[in-house]
C-alpha positions in Angstrom: 13.7 -2.9 -8.7 11.6 0.2 -8.1 10.6 -0.1 -4.5 7.9 2.6 -5.0 6.1 0.5 -7.7 6.6 -2.8 -5.8 4.9 -1.4 -2.6 2.2 0.2 -4.6 1.4 -3.1 -6.4 1.4 -4.9 -3.1 -0.9 -2.3 -1.4 -3.2 -2.3 -4.4 -3.3 -6.2 -4.6 -3.9 -6.7 -0.8 -6.5 -3.8 -0.7 -8.5 -5.5 -3.7 -8.2 -8.9 -2.1 -9.8 -7.5 1.1 -12.4 -5.9 -1.1 -11.7 -2.4 0.1 -11.9 0.8 -2.0 -9.1 3.4 -1.8 -11.7 5.4 0.2 -12.1 2.8 2.7 -8.4 2.2 3.1 -7.9 6.0 3.4 -10.5 6.1 6.3 -8.9 3.2 8.0 -5.5 4.2 7.6 -5.8 8.0 8.2 -4.0 8.6 4.8 -5.9 10.6 2.1 -7.5 8.8 -1.0 -5.2 10.9 -3.2 -2.1 9.7 -1.2 -3.3 6.0 -1.5 -3.8 6.5 -5.3 -0.4 8.0 -5.8 1.2 5.3 -3.7 -0.6 2.5 -5.7 0.6 4.1 -8.9 4.3 4.1 -7.6 4.5 7.9 -7.5 4.9 8.1 -3.7 8.0 7.3 -1.7 6.6 6.1 1.6 8.6 6.0 4.8 9.0 3.0 7.1 6.3 4.4 9.5 4.0 4.9 6.4 4.5 1.3 5.5 3.9 0.1 9.1 0.7 2.1 9.3 -0.6 0.8 6.0 0.3 -2.7 7.0 -1.7 -2.3 10.2 -4.6 -0.7 8.3 -4.6 -3.8 5.9 -4.3 -6.3 8.6 -1.0 -7.8 7.1 2.7 -7.8 8.0 4.7 -4.9 6.8 6.9 -7.4 5.2 3.9 -8.2 2.9 4.2 -4.7 1.4 7.8 -4.9 0.5 8.0 -8.6 -0.5 9.0 -8.8 -4.2 6.2 -10.0 -6.5 6.2 -11.7 -9.8 6.4 -8.5 -11.8 9.6 -7.2 -10.0 
């Protein structure tokens, strides 16, 4: 299981469910839109602090970002 891709899929799914653009998530989280894009594509290796900050910005548990999905 590639955790980078898993986290990216989860971030994208939750962001879209909340009807946020990458730009809006970037504004809320403090990360750049480019970082969010790379993360969602599985090209970034987020730290636990990054996962925590993104979870706060999305209003979910950090566990929601690392929980395996059906594609894993």
